[in-house]
PDB file of N, H, CA, C and O in Angstrom:
ATOM      1  N   UNK A   1     -51.562 -11.059   6.554  1.00  0.00           N
ATOM      2  CA  UNK A   1     -52.266 -11.388   7.769  1.00  0.00           C
ATOM      3  C   UNK A   1     -53.232 -12.534   7.472  1.00  0.00           C
ATOM      4  O   UNK A   1     -53.975 -12.493   6.491  1.00  0.00           O
ATOM      5  N   UNK A   2     -53.212 -13.544   8.318  1.00  0.00           N
ATOM      6  H   UNK A   2     -52.608 -13.577   9.114  1.00  0.00           H
ATOM      7  CA  UNK A   2     -54.135 -14.667   8.191  1.00  0.00           C
ATOM      8  C   UNK A   2     -55.376 -14.342   9.016  1.00  0.00           C
ATOM      9  O   UNK A   2     -55.286 -14.153  10.229  1.00  0.00           O
ATOM     10  N   UNK A   3     -56.517 -14.279   8.367  1.00  0.00           N
ATOM     11  H   UNK A   3     -56.590 -14.432   7.382  1.00  0.00           H
ATOM     12  CA  UNK A   3     -57.756 -13.963   9.071  1.00  0.00           C
ATOM     13  C   UNK A   3     -58.491 -15.202   9.549  1.00  0.00           C
ATOM     14  O   UNK A   3     -59.142 -15.174  10.594  1.00  0.00           O
ATOM     15  N   UNK A   4     -58.391 -16.305   8.786  1.00  0.00           N
ATOM     16  H   UNK A   4     -57.862 -16.329   7.937  1.00  0.00           H
ATOM     17  CA  UNK A   4     -59.068 -17.541   9.166  1.00  0.00           C
ATOM     18  C   UNK A   4     -58.193 -18.713   8.739  1.00  0.00           C
ATOM     19  O   UNK A   4     -57.668 -18.734   7.625  1.00  0.00           O
ATOM     20  N   UNK A   5     -58.042 -19.683   9.627  1.00  0.00           N
ATOM     21  H   UNK A   5     -58.469 -19.666  10.531  1.00  0.00           H
ATOM     22  CA  UNK A   5     -57.161 -20.810   9.343  1.00  0.00           C
ATOM     23  C   UNK A   5     -57.609 -22.030  10.142  1.00  0.00           C
ATOM     24  O   UNK A   5     -58.157 -21.890  11.235  1.00  0.00           O
ATOM     25  N   UNK A   6     -57.380 -23.219   9.604  1.00  0.00           N
ATOM     26  H   UNK A   6     -56.934 -23.333   8.716  1.00  0.00           H
ATOM     27  CA  UNK A   6     -57.679 -24.431  10.366  1.00  0.00           C
ATOM     28  C   UNK A   6     -56.590 -24.749  11.404  1.00  0.00           C
ATOM     29  O   UNK A   6     -56.745 -25.674  12.202  1.00  0.00           O
ATOM     30  N   UNK A   7     -55.502 -23.991  11.391  1.00  0.00           N
ATOM     31  H   UNK A   7     -55.377 -23.240  10.743  1.00  0.00           H
ATOM     32  CA  UNK A   7     -54.410 -24.246  12.331  1.00  0.00           C
ATOM     33  C   UNK A   7     -54.799 -23.794  13.740  1.00  0.00           C
ATOM     34  O   UNK A   7     -55.530 -22.816  13.897  1.00  0.00           O
ATOM     35  N   UNK A   8     -54.314 -24.499  14.758  1.00  0.00           N
ATOM     36  H   UNK A   8     -53.719 -25.293  14.630  1.00  0.00           H
ATOM     37  CA  UNK A   8     -54.678 -24.163  16.138  1.00  0.00           C
ATOM     38  C   UNK A   8     -53.808 -23.062  16.741  1.00  0.00           C
ATOM     39  O   UNK A   8     -53.328 -23.181  17.868  1.00  0.00           O
ATOM     40  N   UNK A   9     -53.610 -21.981  15.968  1.00  0.00           N
ATOM     41  H   UNK A   9     -54.000 -21.884  15.052  1.00  0.00           H
ATOM     42  CA  UNK A   9     -52.764 -20.874  16.433  1.00  0.00           C
ATOM     43  C   UNK A   9     -53.384 -19.535  16.047  1.00  0.00           C
ATOM     44  O   UNK A   9     -54.212 -19.451  15.140  1.00  0.00           O
ATOM     45  N   UNK A  10     -52.967 -18.498  16.755  1.00  0.00           N
ATOM     46  H   UNK A  10     -52.294 -18.566  17.492  1.00  0.00           H
ATOM     47  CA  UNK A  10     -53.305 -17.117  16.401  1.00  0.00           C
ATOM     48  C   UNK A  10     -52.054 -16.280  16.634  1.00  0.00           C
ATOM     49  O   UNK A  10     -51.107 -16.738  17.274  1.00  0.00           O
ATOM     50  N   UNK A  11     -52.050 -15.077  16.124  1.00  0.00           N
ATOM     51  H   UNK A  11     -52.819 -14.706  15.604  1.00  0.00           H
ATOM     52  CA  UNK A  11     -50.888 -14.181  16.240  1.00  0.00           C
ATOM     53  C   UNK A  11     -49.618 -14.831  15.689  1.00  0.00           C
ATOM     54  O   UNK A  11     -48.536 -14.681  16.256  1.00  0.00           O
ATOM     55  N   UNK A  12     -49.764 -15.544  14.592  1.00  0.00           N
ATOM     56  H   UNK A  12     -50.643 -15.666  14.131  1.00  0.00           H
ATOM     57  CA  UNK A  12     -48.669 -16.296  13.984  1.00  0.00           C
ATOM     58  C   UNK A  12     -47.778 -15.368  13.160  1.00  0.00           C
ATOM     59  O   UNK A  12     -48.260 -14.645  12.287  1.00  0.00           O
ATOM     60  N   UNK A  13     -46.482 -15.395  13.443  1.00  0.00           N
ATOM     61  H   UNK A  13     -46.091 -15.982  14.151  1.00  0.00           H
ATOM     62  CA  UNK A  13     -45.484 -14.667  12.666  1.00  0.00           C
ATOM     63  C   UNK A  13     -44.350 -15.637  12.376  1.00  0.00           C
ATOM     64  O   UNK A  13     -43.817 -16.267  13.289  1.00  0.00           O
ATOM     65  N   UNK A  14     -43.985 -15.757  11.116  1.00  0.00           N
ATOM     66  H   UNK A  14     -44.418 -15.245  10.374  1.00  0.00           H
ATOM     67  CA  UNK A  14     -42.963 -16.711  10.710  1.00  0.00           C
ATOM     68  C   UNK A  14     -41.820 -16.006   9.989  1.00  0.00           C
ATOM     69  O   UNK A  14     -42.028 -15.014   9.290  1.00  0.00           O
ATOM     70  N   UNK A  15     -40.612 -16.532  10.169  1.00  0.00           N
ATOM     71  H   UNK A  15     -40.442 -17.337  10.737  1.00  0.00           H
ATOM     72  CA  UNK A  15     -39.423 -16.018   9.493  1.00  0.00           C
ATOM     73  C   UNK A  15     -38.699 -17.192   8.843  1.00  0.00           C
ATOM     74  O   UNK A  15     -38.471 -18.224   9.473  1.00  0.00           O
ATOM     75  N   UNK A  16     -38.346 -17.019   7.589  1.00  0.00           N
ATOM     76  H   UNK A  16     -38.531 -16.181   7.076  1.00  0.00           H
ATOM     77  CA  UNK A  16     -37.589 -18.026   6.852  1.00  0.00           C
ATOM     78  C   UNK A  16     -36.326 -17.348   6.341  1.00  0.00           C
ATOM     79  O   UNK A  16     -36.393 -16.365   5.604  1.00  0.00           O
ATOM     80  N   UNK A  17     -35.158 -17.886   6.744  1.00  0.00           N
ATOM     81  H   UNK A  17     -35.103 -18.685   7.343  1.00  0.00           H
ATOM     82  CA  UNK A  17     -33.877 -17.309   6.336  1.00  0.00           C
ATOM     83  C   UNK A  17     -33.027 -18.393   5.677  1.00  0.00           C
ATOM     84  O   UNK A  17     -32.954 -19.519   6.170  1.00  0.00           O
ATOM     85  N   UNK A  18     -32.391 -18.049   4.568  1.00  0.00           N
ATOM     86  H   UNK A  18     -32.451 -17.135   4.167  1.00  0.00           H
ATOM     87  CA  UNK A  18     -31.486 -18.960   3.874  1.00  0.00           C
ATOM     88  C   UNK A  18     -30.131 -18.266   3.773  1.00  0.00           C
ATOM     89  O   UNK A  18     -30.035 -17.140   3.285  1.00  0.00           O
ATOM     90  N   UNK A  19     -29.085 -18.949   4.241  1.00  0.00           N
ATOM     91  H   UNK A  19     -29.163 -19.863   4.638  1.00  0.00           H
ATOM     92  CA  UNK A  19     -27.733 -18.383   4.241  1.00  0.00           C
ATOM     93  C   UNK A  19     -26.766 -19.380   3.624  1.00  0.00           C
ATOM     94  O   UNK A  19     -26.894 -20.583   3.850  1.00  0.00           O
ATOM     95  N   UNK A  20     -25.801 -18.898   2.847  1.00  0.00           N
ATOM     96  H   UNK A  20     -25.698 -17.920   2.664  1.00  0.00           H
ATOM     97  CA  UNK A  20     -24.780 -19.803   2.305  1.00  0.00           C
ATOM     98  C   UNK A  20     -23.860 -20.276   3.430  1.00  0.00           C
ATOM     99  O   UNK A  20     -23.583 -19.536   4.373  1.00  0.00           O
ATOM    100  N   UNK A  21     -23.390 -21.520   3.315  1.00  0.00           N
ATOM    101  H   UNK A  21     -23.615 -22.121   2.548  1.00  0.00           H
ATOM    102  CA  UNK A  21     -22.479 -22.054   4.321  1.00  0.00           C
ATOM    103  C   UNK A  21     -21.035 -22.005   3.852  1.00  0.00           C
ATOM    104  O   UNK A  21     -20.124 -22.292   4.629  1.00  0.00           O
ATOM    105  N   UNK A  22     -20.810 -21.643   2.588  1.00  0.00           N
ATOM    106  H   UNK A  22     -21.549 -21.410   1.957  1.00  0.00           H
ATOM    107  CA  UNK A  22     -19.457 -21.530   2.075  1.00  0.00           C
ATOM    108  C   UNK A  22     -18.942 -22.786   1.416  1.00  0.00           C
ATOM    109  O   UNK A  22     -17.838 -22.783   0.871  1.00  0.00           O
ATOM    110  N   UNK A  23     -19.700 -23.851   1.448  1.00  0.00           N
ATOM    111  H   UNK A  23     -20.596 -23.854   1.891  1.00  0.00           H
ATOM    112  CA  UNK A  23     -19.263 -25.105   0.830  1.00  0.00           C
ATOM    113  C   UNK A  23     -20.214 -25.542  -0.282  1.00  0.00           C
ATOM    114  O   UNK A  23     -20.336 -26.731  -0.577  1.00  0.00           O
ATOM    115  N   UNK A  24     -20.888 -24.561  -0.896  1.00  0.00           N
ATOM    116  H   UNK A  24     -20.789 -23.596  -0.656  1.00  0.00           H
ATOM    117  CA  UNK A  24     -21.826 -24.875  -1.970  1.00  0.00           C
ATOM    118  C   UNK A  24     -23.189 -25.301  -1.465  1.00  0.00           C
ATOM    119  O   UNK A  24     -24.040 -25.722  -2.249  1.00  0.00           O
ATOM    120  N   UNK A  25     -23.403 -25.197  -0.179  1.00  0.00           N
ATOM    121  H   UNK A  25     -22.713 -24.855   0.458  1.00  0.00           H
ATOM    122  CA  UNK A  25     -24.677 -25.592   0.433  1.00  0.00           C
ATOM    123  C   UNK A  25     -25.299 -24.367   1.090  1.00  0.00           C
ATOM    124  O   UNK A  25     -24.701 -23.292   1.126  1.00  0.00           O
ATOM    125  N   UNK A  26     -26.489 -24.545   1.598  1.00  0.00           N
ATOM    126  H   UNK A  26     -26.975 -25.419   1.568  1.00  0.00           H
ATOM    127  CA  UNK A  26     -27.196 -23.455   2.279  1.00  0.00           C
ATOM    128  C   UNK A  26     -27.747 -23.945   3.604  1.00  0.00           C
ATOM    129  O   UNK A  26     -28.053 -25.126   3.770  1.00  0.00           O
ATOM    130  N   UNK A  27     -27.867 -23.031   4.533  1.00  0.00           N
ATOM    131  H   UNK A  27     -27.619 -22.072   4.398  1.00  0.00           H
ATOM    132  CA  UNK A  27     -28.473 -23.303   5.828  1.00  0.00           C
ATOM    133  C   UNK A  27     -29.832 -22.609   5.856  1.00  0.00           C
ATOM    134  O   UNK A  27     -29.925 -21.410   5.594  1.00  0.00           O
ATOM    135  N   UNK A  28     -30.884 -23.360   6.173  1.00  0.00           N
ATOM    136  H   UNK A  28     -30.809 -24.334   6.386  1.00  0.00           H
ATOM    137  CA  UNK A  28     -32.236 -22.810   6.239  1.00  0.00           C
ATOM    138  C   UNK A  28     -32.659 -22.746   7.698  1.00  0.00           C
ATOM    139  O   UNK A  28     -32.580 -23.738   8.423  1.00  0.00           O
ATOM    140  N   UNK A  29     -33.107 -21.572   8.119  1.00  0.00           N
ATOM    141  H   UNK A  29     -33.171 -20.766   7.530  1.00  0.00           H
ATOM    142  CA  UNK A  29     -33.648 -21.388   9.466  1.00  0.00           C
ATOM    143  C   UNK A  29     -35.091 -20.912   9.308  1.00  0.00           C
ATOM    144  O   UNK A  29     -35.356 -19.887   8.679  1.00  0.00           O
ATOM    145  N   UNK A  30     -36.009 -21.668   9.886  1.00  0.00           N
ATOM    146  H   UNK A  30     -35.794 -22.500  10.397  1.00  0.00           H
ATOM    147  CA  UNK A  30     -37.433 -21.351   9.801  1.00  0.00           C
ATOM    148  C   UNK A  30     -37.946 -21.310  11.228  1.00  0.00           C
ATOM    149  O   UNK A  30     -37.893 -22.317  11.934  1.00  0.00           O
ATOM    150  N   UNK A  31     -38.434 -20.174  11.658  1.00  0.00           N
ATOM    151  H   UNK A  31     -38.477 -19.355  11.085  1.00  0.00           H
ATOM    152  CA  UNK A  31     -38.906 -20.034  13.030  1.00  0.00           C
ATOM    153  C   UNK A  31     -40.219 -19.260  13.035  1.00  0.00           C
ATOM    154  O   UNK A  31     -40.590 -18.621  12.051  1.00  0.00           O
ATOM    155  N   UNK A  32     -40.910 -19.335  14.169  1.00  0.00           N
ATOM    156  H   UNK A  32     -40.609 -19.855  14.969  1.00  0.00           H
ATOM    157  CA  UNK A  32     -42.163 -18.604  14.290  1.00  0.00           C
ATOM    158  C   UNK A  32     -42.486 -18.339  15.747  1.00  0.00           C
ATOM    159  O   UNK A  32     -41.942 -18.959  16.662  1.00  0.00           O
ATOM    160  N   UNK A  33     -43.378 -17.409  15.919  1.00  0.00           N
ATOM    161  H   UNK A  33     -43.819 -16.906  15.176  1.00  0.00           H
ATOM    162  CA  UNK A  33     -43.990 -17.179  17.220  1.00  0.00           C
ATOM    163  C   UNK A  33     -45.492 -17.238  17.006  1.00  0.00           C
ATOM    164  O   UNK A  33     -45.992 -16.850  15.951  1.00  0.00           O
ATOM    165  N   UNK A  34     -46.202 -17.719  17.999  1.00  0.00           N
ATOM    166  H   UNK A  34     -45.795 -18.035  18.856  1.00  0.00           H
ATOM    167  CA  UNK A  34     -47.649 -17.811  17.906  1.00  0.00           C
ATOM    168  C   UNK A  34     -48.219 -18.105  19.278  1.00  0.00           C
ATOM    169  O   UNK A  34     -47.505 -18.483  20.207  1.00  0.00           O
ATOM    170  N   UNK A  35     -49.514 -17.923  19.379  1.00  0.00           N
ATOM    171  H   UNK A  35     -50.094 -17.616  18.625  1.00  0.00           H
ATOM    172  CA  UNK A  35     -50.257 -18.299  20.575  1.00  0.00           C
ATOM    173  C   UNK A  35     -51.157 -19.467  20.207  1.00  0.00           C
ATOM    174  O   UNK A  35     -51.798 -19.463  19.157  1.00  0.00           O
ATOM    175  N   UNK A  36     -51.199 -20.461  21.077  1.00  0.00           N
ATOM    176  H   UNK A  36     -50.678 -20.464  21.930  1.00  0.00           H
ATOM    177  CA  UNK A  36     -52.108 -21.587  20.844  1.00  0.00           C
ATOM    178  C   UNK A  36     -53.546 -21.068  20.862  1.00  0.00           C
ATOM    179  O   UNK A  36     -53.895 -20.171  21.629  1.00  0.00           O
ATOM    180  N   UNK A  37     -54.373 -21.664  19.987  1.00  0.00           N
ATOM    181  H   UNK A  37     -54.089 -22.393  19.364  1.00  0.00           H
ATOM    182  CA  UNK A  37     -55.760 -21.237  19.880  1.00  0.00           C
ATOM    183  C   UNK A  37     -56.621 -22.452  19.536  1.00  0.00           C
ATOM    184  O   UNK A  37     -56.579 -22.946  18.409  1.00  0.00           O
ATOM    185  N   UNK A  38     -57.387 -22.925  20.489  1.00  0.00           N
ATOM    186  H   UNK A  38     -57.421 -22.523  21.404  1.00  0.00           H
ATOM    187  CA  UNK A  38     -58.223 -24.101  20.247  1.00  0.00           C
ATOM    188  C   UNK A  38     -57.512 -25.409  20.535  1.00  0.00           C
ATOM    189  O   UNK A  38     -58.074 -26.480  20.306  1.00  0.00           O
ATOM    190  N   UNK A  39     -56.298 -25.343  21.028  1.00  0.00           N
ATOM    191  H   UNK A  39     -55.841 -24.473  21.214  1.00  0.00           H
ATOM    192  CA  UNK A  39     -55.517 -26.523  21.398  1.00  0.00           C
ATOM    193  C   UNK A  39     -54.505 -26.072  22.445  1.00  0.00           C
ATOM    194  O   UNK A  39     -54.259 -24.878  22.611  1.00  0.00           O
ATOM    195  N   UNK A  40     -53.916 -27.049  23.156  1.00  0.00           N
ATOM    196  H   UNK A  40     -54.116 -28.020  23.021  1.00  0.00           H
ATOM    197  CA  UNK A  40     -52.901 -26.661  24.137  1.00  0.00           C
ATOM    198  C   UNK A  40     -51.583 -26.341  23.424  1.00  0.00           C
ATOM    199  O   UNK A  40     -51.420 -26.633  22.240  1.00  0.00           O
ATOM    200  N   UNK A  41     -50.663 -25.746  24.151  1.00  0.00           N
ATOM    201  H   UNK A  41     -50.795 -25.508  25.113  1.00  0.00           H
ATOM    202  CA  UNK A  41     -49.380 -25.329  23.566  1.00  0.00           C
ATOM    203  C   UNK A  41     -48.646 -26.473  22.882  1.00  0.00           C
ATOM    204  O   UNK A  41     -48.117 -26.301  21.784  1.00  0.00           O
ATOM    205  N   UNK A  42     -48.608 -27.639  23.520  1.00  0.00           N
ATOM    206  H   UNK A  42     -49.037 -27.779  24.412  1.00  0.00           H
ATOM    207  CA  UNK A  42     -47.880 -28.784  22.964  1.00  0.00           C
ATOM    208  C   UNK A  42     -48.463 -29.206  21.620  1.00  0.00           C
ATOM    209  O   UNK A  42     -47.717 -29.497  20.685  1.00  0.00           O
ATOM    210  N   UNK A  43     -49.784 -29.241  21.515  1.00  0.00           N
ATOM    211  H   UNK A  43     -50.391 -29.005  22.274  1.00  0.00           H
ATOM    212  CA  UNK A  43     -50.435 -29.645  20.260  1.00  0.00           C
ATOM    213  C   UNK A  43     -50.185 -28.604  19.177  1.00  0.00           C
ATOM    214  O   UNK A  43     -49.918 -28.959  18.029  1.00  0.00           O
ATOM    215  N   UNK A  44     -50.268 -27.323  19.527  1.00  0.00           N
ATOM    216  H   UNK A  44     -50.485 -27.034  20.460  1.00  0.00           H
ATOM    217  CA  UNK A  44     -50.008 -26.261  18.546  1.00  0.00           C
ATOM    218  C   UNK A  44     -48.574 -26.364  18.021  1.00  0.00           C
ATOM    219  O   UNK A  44     -48.347 -26.236  16.818  1.00  0.00           O
ATOM    220  N   UNK A  45     -47.609 -26.592  18.912  1.00  0.00           N
ATOM    221  H   UNK A  45     -47.793 -26.696  19.889  1.00  0.00           H
ATOM    222  CA  UNK A  45     -46.206 -26.748  18.496  1.00  0.00           C
ATOM    223  C   UNK A  45     -46.040 -27.968  17.603  1.00  0.00           C
ATOM    224  O   UNK A  45     -45.292 -27.922  16.626  1.00  0.00           O
ATOM    225  N   UNK A  46     -46.723 -29.052  17.922  1.00  0.00           N
ATOM    226  H   UNK A  46     -47.331 -29.089  18.716  1.00  0.00           H
ATOM    227  CA  UNK A  46     -46.655 -30.273  17.117  1.00  0.00           C
ATOM    228  C   UNK A  46     -47.175 -30.021  15.697  1.00  0.00           C
ATOM    229  O   UNK A  46     -46.559 -30.454  14.723  1.00  0.00           O
ATOM    230  N   UNK A  47     -48.294 -29.330  15.582  1.00  0.00           N
ATOM    231  H   UNK A  47     -48.795 -28.978  16.373  1.00  0.00           H
ATOM    232  CA  UNK A  47     -48.878 -29.045  14.271  1.00  0.00           C
ATOM    233  C   UNK A  47     -47.952 -28.158  13.448  1.00  0.00           C
ATOM    234  O   UNK A  47     -47.673 -28.462  12.288  1.00  0.00           O
ATOM    235  N   UNK A  48     -47.481 -27.078  14.028  1.00  0.00           N
ATOM    236  H   UNK A  48     -47.708 -26.830  14.970  1.00  0.00           H
ATOM    237  CA  UNK A  48     -46.604 -26.168  13.294  1.00  0.00           C
ATOM    238  C   UNK A  48     -45.283 -26.867  12.948  1.00  0.00           C
ATOM    239  O   UNK A  48     -44.772 -26.700  11.841  1.00  0.00           O
ATOM    240  N   UNK A  49     -44.731 -27.639  13.873  1.00  0.00           N
ATOM    241  H   UNK A  49     -45.147 -27.774  14.772  1.00  0.00           H
ATOM    242  CA  UNK A  49     -43.508 -28.398  13.598  1.00  0.00           C
ATOM    243  C   UNK A  49     -43.692 -29.371  12.444  1.00  0.00           C
ATOM    244  O   UNK A  49     -42.786 -29.553  11.631  1.00  0.00           O
ATOM    245  N   UNK A  50     -44.861 -29.997  12.371  1.00  0.00           N
ATOM    246  H   UNK A  50     -45.597 -29.849  13.032  1.00  0.00           H
ATOM    247  CA  UNK A  50     -45.152 -30.915  11.268  1.00  0.00           C
ATOM    248  C   UNK A  50     -45.187 -30.205   9.929  1.00  0.00           C
ATOM    249  O   UNK A  50     -44.727 -30.740   8.920  1.00  0.00           O
ATOM    250  N   UNK A  51     -45.731 -29.006   9.921  1.00  0.00           N
ATOM    251  H   UNK A  51     -46.105 -28.571  10.740  1.00  0.00           H
ATOM    252  CA  UNK A  51     -45.756 -28.209   8.689  1.00  0.00           C
ATOM    253  C   UNK A  51     -44.334 -27.858   8.270  1.00  0.00           C
ATOM    254  O   UNK A  51     -43.996 -27.950   7.090  1.00  0.00           O
ATOM    255  N   UNK A  52     -43.503 -27.459   9.222  1.00  0.00           N
ATOM    256  H   UNK A  52     -43.777 -27.385  10.181  1.00  0.00           H
ATOM    257  CA  UNK A  52     -42.109 -27.135   8.907  1.00  0.00           C
ATOM    258  C   UNK A  52     -41.375 -28.363   8.373  1.00  0.00           C
ATOM    259  O   UNK A  52     -40.673 -28.274   7.366  1.00  0.00           O
ATOM    260  N   UNK A  53     -41.528 -29.494   9.031  1.00  0.00           N
ATOM    261  H   UNK A  53     -42.098 -29.566   9.849  1.00  0.00           H
ATOM    262  CA  UNK A  53     -40.854 -30.724   8.582  1.00  0.00           C
ATOM    263  C   UNK A  53     -41.265 -31.082   7.159  1.00  0.00           C
ATOM    264  O   UNK A  53     -40.417 -31.388   6.322  1.00  0.00           O
ATOM    265  N   UNK A  54     -42.572 -31.044   6.887  1.00  0.00           N
ATOM    266  H   UNK A  54     -43.261 -30.796   7.567  1.00  0.00           H
ATOM    267  CA  UNK A  54     -43.060 -31.392   5.549  1.00  0.00           C
ATOM    268  C   UNK A  54     -42.564 -30.394   4.508  1.00  0.00           C
ATOM    269  O   UNK A  54     -42.135 -30.789   3.424  1.00  0.00           O
ATOM    270  N   UNK A  55     -42.619 -29.115   4.829  1.00  0.00           N
ATOM    271  H   UNK A  55     -42.967 -28.794   5.710  1.00  0.00           H
ATOM    272  CA  UNK A  55     -42.181 -28.093   3.880  1.00  0.00           C
ATOM    273  C   UNK A  55     -40.698 -28.172   3.568  1.00  0.00           C
ATOM    274  O   UNK A  55     -40.298 -28.061   2.409  1.00  0.00           O
ATOM    275  N   UNK A  56     -39.884 -28.363   4.592  1.00  0.00           N
ATOM    276  H   UNK A  56     -40.209 -28.453   5.533  1.00  0.00           H
ATOM    277  CA  UNK A  56     -38.440 -28.464   4.375  1.00  0.00           C
ATOM    278  C   UNK A  56     -38.066 -29.750   3.643  1.00  0.00           C
ATOM    279  O   UNK A  56     -37.153 -29.749   2.817  1.00  0.00           O
ATOM    280  N   UNK A  57     -38.757 -30.834   3.937  1.00  0.00           N
ATOM    281  H   UNK A  57     -39.498 -30.834   4.609  1.00  0.00           H
ATOM    282  CA  UNK A  57     -38.506 -32.097   3.222  1.00  0.00           C
ATOM    283  C   UNK A  57     -38.836 -31.963   1.747  1.00  0.00           C
ATOM    284  O   UNK A  57     -38.082 -32.428   0.893  1.00  0.00           O
ATOM    285  N   UNK A  58     -39.960 -31.329   1.447  1.00  0.00           N
ATOM    286  H   UNK A  58     -40.573 -30.951   2.141  1.00  0.00           H
ATOM    287  CA  UNK A  58     -40.368 -31.136   0.049  1.00  0.00           C
ATOM    288  C   UNK A  58     -39.373 -30.225  -0.676  1.00  0.00           C
ATOM    289  O   UNK A  58     -38.985 -30.512  -1.808  1.00  0.00           O
ATOM    290  N   UNK A  59     -38.962 -29.137  -0.036  1.00  0.00           N
ATOM    291  H   UNK A  59     -39.278 -28.904   0.884  1.00  0.00           H
ATOM    292  CA  UNK A  59     -37.998 -28.231  -0.658  1.00  0.00           C
ATOM    293  C   UNK A  59     -36.673 -28.942  -0.920  1.00  0.00           C
ATOM    294  O   UNK A  59     -36.072 -28.765  -1.980  1.00  0.00           O
ATOM    295  N   UNK A  60     -36.222 -29.738   0.032  1.00  0.00           N
ATOM    296  H   UNK A  60     -36.710 -29.881   0.893  1.00  0.00           H
ATOM    297  CA  UNK A  60     -34.972 -30.486  -0.131  1.00  0.00           C
ATOM    298  C   UNK A  60     -35.077 -31.440  -1.308  1.00  0.00           C
ATOM    299  O   UNK A  60     -34.161 -31.519  -2.127  1.00  0.00           O
ATOM    300  N   UNK A  61     -36.187 -32.169  -1.402  1.00  0.00           N
ATOM    301  H   UNK A  61     -36.931 -32.105  -0.737  1.00  0.00           H
ATOM    302  CA  UNK A  61     -36.383 -33.119  -2.502  1.00  0.00           C
ATOM    303  C   UNK A  61     -36.402 -32.406  -3.851  1.00  0.00           C
ATOM    304  O   UNK A  61     -35.833 -32.904  -4.822  1.00  0.00           O
ATOM    305  N   UNK A  62     -37.042 -31.260  -3.918  1.00  0.00           N
ATOM    306  H   UNK A  62     -37.504 -30.855  -3.129  1.00  0.00           H
ATOM    307  CA  UNK A  62     -37.111 -30.511  -5.175  1.00  0.00           C
ATOM    308  C   UNK A  62     -35.753 -29.977  -5.605  1.00  0.00           C
ATOM    309  O   UNK A  62     -35.450 -29.945  -6.798  1.00  0.00           O
ATOM    310  N   UNK A  63     -34.932 -29.557  -4.644  1.00  0.00           N
ATOM    311  H   UNK A  63     -35.178 -29.583  -3.675  1.00  0.00           H
ATOM    312  CA  UNK A  63     -33.635 -28.982  -4.964  1.00  0.00           C
ATOM    313  C   UNK A  63     -32.585 -30.037  -5.307  1.00  0.00           C
ATOM    314  O   UNK A  63     -31.568 -29.718  -5.922  1.00  0.00           O
ATOM    315  N   UNK A  64     -32.818 -31.272  -4.921  1.00  0.00           N
ATOM    316  H   UNK A  64     -33.644 -31.531  -4.421  1.00  0.00           H
ATOM    317  CA  UNK A  64     -31.860 -32.351  -5.209  1.00  0.00           C
ATOM    318  C   UNK A  64     -32.044 -32.941  -6.589  1.00  0.00           C
ATOM    319  O   UNK A  64     -31.256 -33.794  -6.996  1.00  0.00           O
ATOM    320  N   UNK A  65     -33.060 -32.516  -7.322  1.00  0.00           N
ATOM    321  H   UNK A  65     -33.700 -31.823  -6.991  1.00  0.00           H
ATOM    322  CA  UNK A  65     -33.303 -33.077  -8.649  1.00  0.00           C
ATOM    323  C   UNK A  65     -32.213 -32.732  -9.608  1.00  0.00           C
ATOM    324  O   UNK A  65     -32.266 -33.129 -10.772  1.00  0.00           O
TER     325      UNK A  65
END
């Protein structure tokens, strides 16, 4: 449970799933539910989406080494 965060969300629940695709690769699905808190819905979605993009990009770069 996150008690304090700089993110503009509350009631945040995230799911990360990795499944094989059968061709030596994997499919990553990262989703969440949350309520905007201190920002409008669009801004909260933008912030969380940016975190997902950065995290998935970093993971991809690390796995390609």
